[in-house]
VEXDREN-920890 format. One line per field, with one value per residue (C-alpha): residue in one letter; x, y, z. Coordinates in Angstrom, 1 decimal. Layout:
! residues N
aa = [A	...]
xx = [X	...]
yy = [Y	...]
zz = [Z	...]
***
This chain:
! residues 428
aa = [M	P	R	L	T	K	T	L	V	D	A	L	D	P	A	G	K	N	S	F	V	W	D	S	D	L	S	G	F	G	V	R	L	M	A	S	G	R	M	T	Y	V	V	Q	Y	R	T	A	A	G	A	T	R	R	L	T	L	A	S	V	G	A	I	A	P	D	E	A	R	K	V	A	R	L	R	L	A	D	V	A	H	G	R	D	P	S	E	E	R	R	A	A	R	E	A	S	R	P	M	T	V	A	E	L	C	E	Q	Y	L	Q	A	A	R	H	G	H	V	T	T	R	F	G	R	S	K	R	A	A	T	V	A	I	D	E	G	R	V	S	R	H	I	V	P	L	I	G	K	K	P	A	G	E	L	T	R	A	D	I	Q	R	M	A	D	A	I	A	A	G	K	T	A	T	H	V	R	T	R	A	R	G	V	A	R	V	T	G	G	A	G	T	A	A	R	V	V	E	L	L	G	G	V	W	T	W	A	E	K	R	G	L	V	S	G	Q	N	P	A	R	G	V	D	K	A	R	G	E	A	Q	E	R	V	L	S	I	H	E	L	G	A	L	G	E	A	M	E	R	A	R	D	A	A	P	L	A	V	G	A	L	R	L	I	A	L	T	G	L	R	R	D	E	A	C	G	L	R	W	S	E	V	D	F	E	G	S	C	L	R	L	A	Q	T	K	T	G	R	S	T	R	A	I	G	K	A	A	I	E	H	L	R	S	L	P	R	L	S	D	E	F	V	F	P	S	R	S	G	K	T	H	A	D	L	K	K	Q	L	A	A	I	F	D	A	A	K	L	T	D	A	R	S	Q	A	L	R	R	T	F	A	T	L	A	D	E	A	G	C	G	D	A	T	V	G	E	L	L	G	H	A	K	R	G	V	T	Q	R	S	Y	V	R	R	P	D	A	A	L	V	A	A	A	T	R	V	A	Q	T	I	A	N	A	I	D	R	T	G	G	E	V	V	S	I	Q	P	R	E	N	T	T	A	S]
xx = [-34.7	-32.9	-29.6	-26.9	-25.6	-23.5	-26.5	-28.6	-25.9	-25.1	-28.7	-29.0	-29.7	-29.2	-31.8	-30.4	-31.0	-29.4	-30.6	-29.6	-30.2	-29.6	-28.5	-30.9	-28.1	-26.0	-27.7	-26.0	-24.3	-25.6	-24.9	-25.1	-26.4	-25.5	-27.1	-23.8	-24.0	-21.4	-22.2	-20.3	-20.5	-21.1	-21.6	-23.7	-23.4	-23.9	-21.0	-20.8	-21.9	-25.0	-23.9	-24.8	-21.8	-21.6	-18.3	-17.5	-15.9	-15.2	-16.6	-19.0	-17.0	-13.8	-14.7	-17.6	-20.6	-19.5	-16.0	-17.5	-19.8	-16.7	-15.1	-18.3	-18.4	-14.8	-15.8	-18.9	-16.8	-14.5	-17.6	-18.7	-15.3	-15.9	-14.0	-15.2	-13.8	-15.0	-13.3	-10.1	-10.0	-10.6	-7.8	-5.4	-6.2	-5.6	-2.3	-1.0	-2.1	0.5	0.0	-1.3	-0.1	-3.4	-2.9	0.7	-0.4	-3.1	-0.6	1.6	-1.4	-2.4	1.1	1.0	-2.3	-0.8	2.3	4.7	5.8	8.3	9.1	12.6	12.7	12.5	9.0	5.7	3.6	0.9	-2.7	-3.2	-0.3	-1.6	-5.0	-3.2	-1.4	-4.8	-6.2	-3.2	-3.4	-7.2	-7.5	-4.3	-2.4	-5.2	-7.2	-4.1	-1.9	-3.7	-4.5	-0.9	1.1	3.4	6.4	6.0	5.9	8.4	9.8	7.9	4.6	5.2	6.3	3.1	1.2	3.0	2.4	-1.3	-1.6	0.3	-2.1	-5.1	-6.5	-7.3	-9.1	-12.5	-14.8	-15.0	-17.7	-15.9	-18.6	-22.4	-21.7	-18.0	-16.4	-12.8	-11.7	-9.0	-7.1	-3.9	-1.1	2.7	3.1	0.6	2.3	5.7	4.3	2.5	5.6	7.5	4.9	5.0	8.8	8.4	5.9	8.3	11.2	9.0	7.8	11.3	12.6	9.8	10.3	7.1	8.8	12.4	14.7	15.5	12.9	10.9	10.1	13.8	14.7	11.1	10.8	8.7	8.2	8.3	5.9	7.4	8.2	5.5	6.6	3.3	3.7	1.3	2.2	1.4	-1.6	-2.8	-2.3	-4.5	-7.2	-7.0	-7.4	-10.6	-12.0	-11.2	-13.0	-16.1	-16.1	-15.5	-19.1	-19.8	-16.5	-14.8	-12.6	-11.4	-10.6	-8.7	-6.7	-5.9	-4.5	-2.4	-1.0	-0.2	1.6	3.6	4.1	2.5	1.3	-2.5	-2.8	-0.4	-2.5	-5.9	-4.8	-3.1	-3.7	-3.7	-1.2	1.2	1.1	3.9	2.9	5.8	8.4	6.9	6.8	4.7	5.8	4.1	3.9	3.5	4.4	5.6	9.1	8.2	8.2	8.9	9.5	8.6	9.4	6.4	6.2	4.4	1.6	0.9	1.0	-1.5	-3.7	-3.7	-4.6	-7.5	-9.1	-12.0	-11.4	-14.1	-12.4	-10.0	-7.9	-8.1	-7.6	-9.9	-12.2	-14.7	-18.4	-18.3	-15.2	-13.6	-11.2	-10.0	-11.8	-10.6	-11.4	-9.9	-12.9	-13.6	-10.0	-10.2	-13.5	-11.7	-8.9	-11.5	-13.5	-10.3	-10.0	-6.8	-8.1	-4.6	-3.4	-4.1	-2.6	0.7	1.2	1.1	3.9	6.0	5.2	6.3	9.6	10.1	9.6	12.0	14.6	13.9	14.4	17.9	17.3	19.7	18.5	19.0	16.9	14.1	14.2	13.9	10.9	9.2	10.0	12.1	13.9	16.8	20.1	22.3	22.3	22.3	19.3	17.4	17.9	18.8	17.5	14.2	13.3	14.1	16.7	15.9	17.2	14.8	11.9	12.9	13.0	9.6	8.2	9.4	8.0	4.7	4.3	5.0	2.3	-0.2	0.3	-0.3	-3.4	-4.9	-3.8	-2.6	0.2	2.8	6.3	6.3	9.0	8.8	8.1	10.0	9.9	12.7	14.9	15.4	13.0	11.4	8.2	6.8]
yy = [19.4	21.4	20.5	22.8	25.0	28.2	30.3	28.7	28.9	32.5	33.4	31.7	34.0	32.8	35.3	35.4	31.7	28.3	26.0	23.5	23.2	19.7	18.6	16.5	14.6	13.4	12.3	13.8	16.7	20.2	23.8	24.9	28.4	30.0	33.0	34.7	34.8	32.2	29.3	26.1	22.9	19.8	16.1	14.1	10.4	7.5	5.6	1.8	2.0	4.0	7.4	10.5	12.7	15.9	17.0	20.5	20.4	24.1	27.6	28.6	30.8	28.9	26.2	25.8	23.5	20.9	20.6	20.4	17.6	15.6	16.0	14.8	11.7	10.9	11.2	9.1	6.5	6.4	5.9	3.0	1.4	1.6	4.8	7.9	11.0	13.3	11.3	11.0	14.8	15.3	12.8	14.5	17.9	16.5	15.0	18.2	20.3	20.9	19.4	21.8	22.1	20.6	17.6	17.1	17.2	14.7	12.3	12.7	12.1	9.0	7.6	8.4	6.7	3.5	3.7	4.9	8.1	7.8	10.1	11.2	8.1	6.0	4.7	5.0	8.0	7.0	7.4	10.1	12.1	11.7	13.0	16.1	16.5	16.3	19.1	21.3	20.7	21.2	24.1	26.1	25.0	24.4	27.6	29.8	28.2	25.0	26.1	27.1	24.8	22.8	23.3	27.1	27.3	29.7	30.6	33.9	32.0	30.0	33.0	34.8	31.7	31.5	35.2	34.8	31.8	33.6	36.6	34.3	34.6	30.9	30.9	29.2	26.6	23.3	20.7	17.3	14.9	15.0	17.2	17.9	21.2	22.0	25.5	26.5	29.5	29.8	31.7	31.7	28.2	26.7	28.6	27.1	23.6	24.0	25.3	22.3	19.9	21.5	21.2	17.5	17.1	18.7	16.5	13.4	14.5	15.4	12.0	10.5	12.8	14.7	18.1	19.3	22.0	23.5	23.0	26.3	25.9	26.3	29.7	30.7	32.9	31.2	32.3	29.5	29.9	30.1	26.6	25.5	25.6	25.1	22.8	22.1	23.0	20.7	22.8	22.6	18.8	18.6	20.8	18.5	15.5	17.0	17.7	14.1	12.8	14.9	13.6	9.9	8.8	10.9	10.3	7.2	6.5	10.1	10.1	6.8	8.0	11.4	9.7	7.4	10.3	12.1	9.1	8.1	11.2	9.5	11.5	11.7	9.5	6.9	6.7	6.7	4.1	1.8	-2.0	-4.5	-6.5	-3.6	-3.5	-5.6	-5.7	-7.9	-5.8	-2.5	-1.1	-0.4	-2.0	0.4	-1.0	2.3	5.8	9.1	7.5	4.0	1.1	2.2	0.5	2.8	2.2	3.1	3.4	1.4	3.9	3.6	-0.2	-0.2	2.3	0.0	-3.0	-1.2	-0.3	-2.5	-4.6	-3.2	-4.7	-7.6	-5.2	-1.6	-0.2	2.7	1.3	3.3	2.5	0.0	-1.6	-1.9	1.0	3.1	6.1	9.6	11.4	14.7	16.8	15.0	15.5	19.2	19.4	18.1	20.6	23.4	22.1	22.4	26.0	25.1	26.4	27.2	23.6	20.3	16.8	18.0	20.0	16.8	15.4	18.5	18.2	14.6	15.6	18.5	16.3	13.7	16.5	17.8	14.2	14.2	12.3	13.2	14.2	10.7	9.2	11.8	11.0	7.3	7.9	10.1	7.8	10.2	8.8	6.6	7.4	4.5	1.2	-0.8	1.1	1.1	-2.5	-4.6	-3.3	-5.1	-4.1	-1.1	-1.4	-1.2	2.3	3.5	1.8	3.3	6.8	6.3	5.0	8.0	10.5	8.7	8.5	12.2	13.0	10.5	12.1	15.5	14.5	12.6	15.2	12.4	14.5	12.2	13.2	15.8	18.0	21.6	22.0	24.6	24.9	22.9	24.6	23.0	20.1	18.8	16.9	16.6]
zz = [-25.7	-28.4	-29.9	-28.4	-31.1	-30.9	-31.8	-29.1	-26.4	-27.2	-26.7	-23.2	-20.3	-16.7	-15.5	-12.0	-11.2	-11.5	-14.3	-16.9	-20.7	-21.9	-25.4	-27.6	-29.4	-26.4	-23.2	-20.2	-22.0	-21.3	-20.2	-16.6	-16.0	-12.7	-11.0	-11.1	-14.9	-15.5	-17.9	-18.3	-20.3	-18.1	-18.5	-16.1	-15.6	-13.2	-11.8	-11.6	-8.0	-9.1	-7.8	-9.9	-10.9	-12.7	-14.4	-15.6	-19.0	-19.9	-19.6	-22.3	-24.7	-24.1	-26.6	-29.1	-28.3	-30.9	-29.4	-25.8	-27.1	-28.3	-24.9	-23.2	-25.5	-24.4	-20.7	-21.1	-22.8	-19.7	-17.6	-19.8	-19.1	-15.3	-14.6	-12.7	-14.3	-11.6	-8.8	-10.9	-11.3	-7.5	-6.7	-9.1	-7.6	-4.1	-5.2	-6.6	-3.6	-1.0	2.4	5.0	8.6	9.8	7.5	8.6	12.3	11.6	10.0	13.1	15.5	13.5	13.8	17.6	18.1	16.6	18.8	16.1	17.7	20.6	23.5	24.5	26.6	23.5	24.3	22.4	23.5	26.0	25.0	27.6	26.1	22.6	23.8	25.1	21.8	20.0	22.1	21.4	17.7	17.4	19.8	19.0	15.9	13.5	14.2	13.8	11.1	10.1	6.5	5.7	3.4	5.7	3.3	3.5	7.3	8.7	12.1	11.8	11.3	14.5	16.4	15.6	16.6	19.9	20.6	19.8	22.2	24.9	24.5	24.9	21.4	21.3	24.6	24.5	26.1	24.3	25.0	25.4	26.5	27.2	30.3	30.0	29.1	28.5	29.4	26.9	28.4	26.4	28.1	27.9	29.3	26.8	24.0	24.9	25.0	21.6	20.0	21.3	20.0	16.6	16.6	17.4	14.6	12.1	13.3	12.9	9.5	8.2	9.0	6.8	3.9	4.4	4.8	4.4	5.6	9.0	11.8	11.8	15.5	16.3	17.8	18.5	21.6	24.2	27.8	30.3	33.2	36.6	38.1	40.5	44.1	45.9	48.8	51.7	55.3	58.2	59.0	55.3	55.3	58.4	56.7	53.6	55.9	57.4	54.0	53.0	56.0	55.2	51.6	52.5	52.0	48.9	47.1	48.6	45.6	45.4	49.1	48.7	45.7	47.3	50.4	48.3	46.3	49.6	51.1	48.0	45.8	42.9	39.9	39.7	36.7	38.2	41.4	39.6	37.1	39.6	39.2	42.0	40.1	40.4	44.2	45.8	49.5	50.5	48.7	49.9	46.4	43.4	40.1	37.6	34.1	32.4	33.5	32.1	32.2	31.3	33.7	37.2	40.6	43.5	47.1	49.4	53.1	55.7	56.0	52.2	52.4	55.3	53.3	50.2	52.4	53.8	50.5	49.3	46.2	43.9	40.8	40.2	38.0	39.1	42.6	41.7	39.0	37.0	37.3	34.5	36.0	32.5	33.1	36.0	37.4	36.4	39.6	38.5	39.4	42.6	43.8	42.9	44.9	48.0	47.8	47.3	50.4	52.4	51.2	49.2	45.9	44.6	45.2	43.5	43.6	42.1	45.3	47.3	45.1	45.8	49.5	49.5	47.8	50.2	53.2	51.9	51.4	55.0	56.2	54.8	51.5	48.7	45.2	43.9	46.6	46.1	42.4	43.1	45.4	42.8	39.8	37.9	34.8	35.7	34.0	35.0	33.1	36.3	37.8	34.5	33.5	36.5	39.8	40.4	44.0	46.2	48.9	52.6	52.9	50.2	51.8	55.2	53.7	52.1	55.4	57.3	54.8	54.5	58.3	58.7	56.1	57.6	61.0	59.6	57.6	60.5	63.1	65.3	66.9	65.8	64.6	61.9	60.4	59.2	55.5	53.5	49.7	48.3	45.7	42.4	43.1	39.9	40.7	37.2]
***
C-alpha cells in the first residue's frame, strides 16, 4: 500500500467502479473511489462490540491528504477510548432533523398502546380503537403526508390529503394475516375520520411540546357520509332467522352471537367479546366492563336471558370463545355470511342495532330509554356513578322489544309491530 500523498491522490481514477486505496502510514485511513467519479477520505475501524464502521471524513479536494490523515488519527483515538464516531454523527444528524408526520403519529400510537391517550369520555383508548387508528395512519396518513416535517404541516396539506382519500387515491388491498386481506377503499367518510384522527394527534402532541401553533386540521372541509338508516323489516328478520337456522351446524357461535345482537341491540364487538361474568341472569342485565363509552349496564329482555341460558359453556370466561379459548371469537366474516345467505347483502349487525332502537321507539320508549337500552353515554352524575341495576320499567321495555324480534326471527306468529325508520336515532 502506498502512502497517500497529494500527487498520488490527484492521479487516482475511479474508472467507473467502487474501490478503496488505503494509506501505508495509518491503518484504516484511505480514499474511497465511487463509480460516480466522487472520491472521499474515509477511516475504517472496529467498535468495542466488534462491529466494523466506516466514517467519511471529507471530499477529496476539500482538504489535503496530510490534513485528512490528522482528522483520521483523532477519530481513531476516539475509538480507542470506547467511542463510536459514526454512531455519534448519525445520532447528531437525527437530533437535528425535524420530526416527520409519520414519526409524530408513531409516538401518538405508542402512547395509545400503553393507555396514555384518552377518549372524549376520559378513558384510555381500547386496543380495538388503537388498531383502527394504526390502520388509518399506515394506509392513509403516512403514504400521503408521512414524510412532511410535522412542524411545517398546514391546513392546505391536510385538505389535499382529505381530498385524495375521498377520491380513493389510497385504495388498496392489504394482507393482514396468513389468509386475511383488508380492503382499503377510502371515500368521503374515511377522509373525515382520518382528518379527525390527525387533529387529535396534533392536540395530543401540542400538549406535550412536540408541536406548536394552531391545529392544522381545524377548518378542513370534510364531507360526512349520510347517516346509516338501514333497519330490517319483519319479513327480513324472518329471512335472517331462516339463514341462521341453516348455518347453525356450520357456524354455531356466529348464530348465537347474531341472535344475541338482535335481541339486545349490542354492538358486534360487545356481543362477541361478552364474558360470562358480565351476565347478570337474576338482574336481567349485562354488566359490561369495557365498551365504547366505558363501563355499561344494559337491561336485556326475557328472550335474551333465555337465549343466553341455552348457550353451551365452551369457556369459563368467554360466551363466544376463539378456538384457543384464550380470547373471544371475532366472527365478523361469519356474521356477514349469514346476512348474505339471507339475501341482505346491504345489511350487517349494525342494522340489527338500529332495528332494535326503531322497535323500542315504536313501542313508545322515549329517547332516554332507547339510549339506556343501547348503552349510549350517560350524562347525569346519578346515572353515571350511582345506578347499579336497571329499573323494572327498563327491563320491561327490553323484554317487549326482544320478544317482538324473537317472534319475527322465529316466525312464530307472535305479537309484532310495524317497523319504520326512526328519525334522529343514533345507534353507533
